[in-house]
DRENDO-1510 file (C-alpha; in Angstrom, 1 decimal, always signed):
<recs>
REC; n; res; u; v; w
REC; 1; MET; +92.8; +98.6; +112.6 .
REC; 2; ALA; +88.9; +97.5; +113.3 .
REC; 3; LEU; +89.9; +94.3; +113.9 .
REC; 4; THR; +92.9; +93.3; +115.9 .
REC; 5; GLY; +90.7; +96.2; +117.7 .
REC; 6; LEU; +87.0; +94.2; +117.7 .
REC; 7; GLY; +90.2; +91.0; +118.9 .
REC; 8; LEU; +90.6; +93.0; +121.5 .
REC; 9; VAL; +87.3; +93.8; +123.0 .
REC; 10; VAL; +85.6; +90.5; +122.0 .
REC; 11; ALA; +89.5; +88.8; +124.1 .
REC; 12; ILE; +88.1; +91.5; +127.4 .
REC; 13; THR; +84.3; +91.2; +127.4 .
REC; 14; ILE; +84.0; +88.1; +125.9 .
REC; 15; GLN; +86.4; +85.0; +125.9 .
REC; 16; PRO; +90.5; +84.7; +125.3 .
REC; 17; ARG; +91.1; +82.4; +123.9 .
REC; 18; PRO; +88.8; +83.7; +120.2 .
REC; 19; GLY; +90.0; +87.9; +120.2 .
REC; 20; MET; +93.6; +86.0; +120.9 .
REC; 21; ILE; +92.7; +84.2; +118.0 .
REC; 22; ILE; +91.6; +87.8; +115.9 .
REC; 23; VAL; +93.8; +89.7; +116.5 .
REC; 24; GLY; +95.2; +87.0; +115.1 .
REC; 25; LEU; +94.7; +86.6; +111.8 .
REC; 26; ALA; +94.2; +90.6; +112.1 .
REC; 27; LEU; +98.2; +90.7; +111.8 .
REC; 28; LEU; +98.3; +87.6; +109.4 .
REC; 29; LEU; +95.9; +89.8; +106.8 .
REC; 30; ALA; +98.4; +92.6; +107.7 .
REC; 31; ALA; +101.1; +90.5; +106.4 .
REC; 32; GLY; +99.2; +89.7; +103.9 .
REC; 33; LEU; +98.3; +93.5; +102.9 .
REC; 34; ARG; +102.0; +94.2; +102.9 .
REC; 35; LEU; +102.9; +91.8; +101.0 .
REC; 36; THR; +99.7; +92.8; +98.2 .
REC; 37; LEU; +99.9; +97.0; +98.2 .
REC; 38; PRO; +102.4; +99.5; +96.9 .
REC; 39; THR; +104.5; +100.4; +99.0 .
REC; 40; ARG; +102.6; +104.2; +98.4 .
REC; 41; ARG; +99.2; +102.4; +99.1 .
REC; 42; ALA; +100.1; +100.5; +102.8 .
REC; 43; GLY; +100.5; +103.6; +104.5 .
REC; 44; TRP; +101.4; +102.4; +108.4 .
REC; 45; LEU; +101.8; +98.7; +107.5 .
REC; 46; VAL; +105.8; +100.2; +105.9 .
REC; 47; VAL; +107.9; +100.5; +108.9 .
REC; 48; ARG; +111.1; +98.6; +106.8 .
REC; 49; THR; +111.1; +96.3; +104.1 .
REC; 50; ARG; +108.1; +95.1; +102.4 .
REC; 51; THR; +110.4; +91.2; +103.3 .
REC; 52; LEU; +111.2; +92.5; +106.6 .
REC; 53; ASP; +107.5; +94.2; +107.8 .
REC; 54; ALA; +105.5; +91.0; +106.5 .
REC; 55; ALA; +107.7; +88.8; +108.1 .
REC; 56; PHE; +107.8; +90.4; +111.8 .
REC; 57; LEU; +103.9; +90.4; +110.5 .
REC; 58; ILE; +104.1; +86.5; +109.9 .
REC; 59; THR; +105.9; +85.7; +113.0 .
REC; 60; VAL; +103.3; +87.3; +115.3 .
REC; 61; GLY; +100.3; +86.4; +114.2 .
REC; 62; VAL; +101.2; +83.6; +113.7 .
REC; 63; SER; +102.8; +83.2; +117.5 .
REC; 64; VAL; +99.2; +84.9; +118.7 .
REC; 65; VAL; +97.2; +82.8; +117.1 .
REC; 66; LEU; +99.0; +80.0; +118.3 .
REC; 67; LEU; +99.8; +80.7; +122.0 .
REC; 68; GLY; +95.6; +81.9; +121.7 .
REC; 69; ASN; +94.6; +78.3; +121.1 .
REC; 70; THR; +97.2; +76.7; +123.9 .
REC; 71; ILE; +94.5; +79.2; +126.8 .
REC; 72; PRO; +91.8; +76.5; +128.2 .
REC; 73; ALA; +88.6; +77.9; +127.3 .
REC; 74; VAL; +86.6; +79.6; +129.2 .
REC; 75; GLY; +83.0; +78.0; +130.1 .
</recs>
């Protein structure tokens, strides 16, 4: 959550492109954690089954990174 917050702060205050890439990478990190951590330790990452959670996080993470790369550089 802290990494996602950092990405949002960067997107709002500095530039949208690196901020959104940070958010996407945070989602991919969450997917990796969901796949590797036991269910009891995964905390808020547990919504449905491990496979469904990881697939959703990977899909959204990759989408955000790809969309972040389409934002034109500012400045």
